[in-house]
KESEVO-825601 format. One line per 3 residues: their letters; for each residue x, y, z of C-alpha. Coordinates in nm, 2 decimals. Example, Ala and Ser with C-alpha at 12.3 -4.5 7.8 and 13.67 -1.06 7.14 Angstrom:
<sites>
AS	1.23/-0.45/0.78  1.37/-0.11/0.71
</sites>
This chain:
<sites>
MQR	-0.18/0.49/6.19  -0.40/0.59/6.50  -0.69/0.61/6.31
LLE	-0.60/0.26/6.12  -0.61/0.12/6.49  -0.95/0.28/6.62
YAG	-1.09/0.17/6.32  -1.01/-0.18/6.37  -1.14/-0.14/6.70
HHR	-1.45/-0.02/6.61  -1.50/-0.30/6.37  -1.33/-0.59/6.51
SLS	-1.56/-0.85/6.28  -1.46/-0.69/5.94  -1.12/-0.67/6.07
SLL	-1.10/-1.04/6.18  -1.27/-1.14/5.83  -0.97/-0.89/5.66
LAA	-0.69/-1.11/5.88  -0.84/-1.42/5.80  -0.86/-1.37/5.43
VLA	-0.51/-1.26/5.43  -0.38/-1.53/5.59  -0.58/-1.77/5.40
VLL	-0.39/-1.61/5.05  -0.09/-1.65/5.19  -0.10/-1.99/5.33
YEL	-0.24/-2.13/4.98  0.10/-1.87/4.81  0.39/-2.06/5.07
RER	0.21/-2.41/5.02  0.19/-2.40/4.61  0.57/-2.28/4.62
ARG	0.65/-2.52/4.87  0.50/-2.80/4.64  0.71/-2.61/4.32
RGA	0.39/-2.52/4.17  0.27/-2.22/3.98  0.27/-1.99/3.73
IAP	0.58/-1.81/3.63  0.62/-1.49/3.34  0.73/-1.55/3.01
QEA	1.12/-1.40/3.09  1.13/-1.67/3.37  1.00/-1.95/3.14
VRL	1.34/-1.85/2.95  1.59/-1.86/3.18  1.40/-2.23/3.33
MNQ	1.43/-2.34/2.96  1.79/-2.26/2.99  1.89/-2.50/3.25
GAT	1.73/-2.77/3.03  1.33/-2.76/3.13  1.10/-3.01/2.93
VLD	0.86/-2.76/2.78  0.49/-2.92/2.67  0.28/-2.74/2.45
LRD	-0.12/-2.84/2.52  -0.31/-2.68/2.25  -0.42/-2.84/1.93
AEA	-0.22/-2.94/1.64  -0.35/-2.70/1.42  -0.27/-2.43/1.68
FAS	0.09/-2.60/1.74  0.18/-2.63/1.37  0.10/-2.24/1.33
GHI	0.40/-2.16/1.63  0.51/-2.30/1.93  0.80/-2.21/2.19
RGA	1.12/-2.34/2.00  1.17/-2.73/2.14  0.84/-2.81/2.29
RHV	0.64/-3.13/2.27  0.32/-3.14/2.13  0.13/-3.30/2.39
PAE	-0.23/-3.19/2.35  -0.41/-3.09/2.68  -0.76/-3.36/2.63
RLG	-0.49/-3.63/2.58  -0.26/-3.57/2.85  -0.36/-3.86/3.06
EGL	-0.24/-4.12/2.75  0.08/-3.92/2.72  0.22/-3.97/3.06
DSL	0.37/-4.33/3.00  0.61/-4.10/2.80  0.70/-3.85/3.03
KRL	0.74/-4.10/3.35  1.13/-4.05/3.32  1.09/-3.68/3.35
KER	0.92/-3.67/3.71  1.21/-3.50/3.90  1.32/-3.28/3.59
PIL	1.16/-2.90/3.54  0.87/-2.88/3.32  0.68/-2.55/3.17
VYC	0.34/-2.64/3.04  0.13/-2.38/2.85  -0.17/-2.33/2.63
ERG	-0.30/-2.01/2.46  -0.41/-1.85/2.75  -0.30/-2.03/3.07
VSA	-0.64/-2.22/3.14  -0.59/-2.53/2.98  -0.19/-2.55/3.15
AAA	-0.33/-2.50/3.50  -0.57/-2.76/3.48  -0.28/-3.01/3.30
LRT	-0.05/-2.89/3.58  -0.27/-3.06/3.88  -0.27/-3.34/3.69
LAE	0.07/-3.38/3.62  0.13/-3.33/4.03  -0.13/-3.57/4.10
QGF	0.12/-3.80/3.91  0.41/-3.73/4.10  0.56/-3.47/3.89
TKV	0.75/-3.27/4.16  0.89/-2.96/3.89  0.60/-2.85/3.69
VNL	0.50/-2.47/3.61  0.30/-2.31/3.46  0.35/-2.00/3.16
RGG	0.12/-1.75/3.35  -0.09/-1.59/3.08  0.01/-1.88/2.82
LQS	0.12/-1.80/2.45  -0.06/-1.48/2.43  0.19/-1.33/2.72
WRA	0.49/-1.50/2.54  0.37/-1.28/2.20  0.32/-0.99/2.43
ENL	0.68/-1.05/2.51  0.77/-1.06/2.15  0.96/-1.38/2.22
PLS	1.02/-1.61/1.92  0.81/-1.88/1.78  0.87/-2.18/1.61
RE	0.67/-2.31/1.30  0.93/-2.64/1.28
</sites>
């Protein structure tokens, strides 16, 4: 510990930058959690679904037909803005969004949050992480 303090004393600018970076990350994470936004793991998603969350699949129709999370609504990412009218009654309810790898869902999360949806989360890693956990898919 003494050597760490000695190093910090000799390299004040590096130590200050490290401290600033840690604080920035911490503040960003706290702000995102306060907004109720973020990414959750598949097991957390199952818990949320069991509590009545609405699930939105943002992939294309072919991918949706090949397998999706049971009970998911199909709303392609490119048509998310058009489909918000049908979702307005869900603004205060938990919503789980997912795509194949989680990238489109992260953008959709921001779009929904900007429209006033307060409890939107993204499936971390998308449907790939769901499959990796050997969780079931539906082909209804």
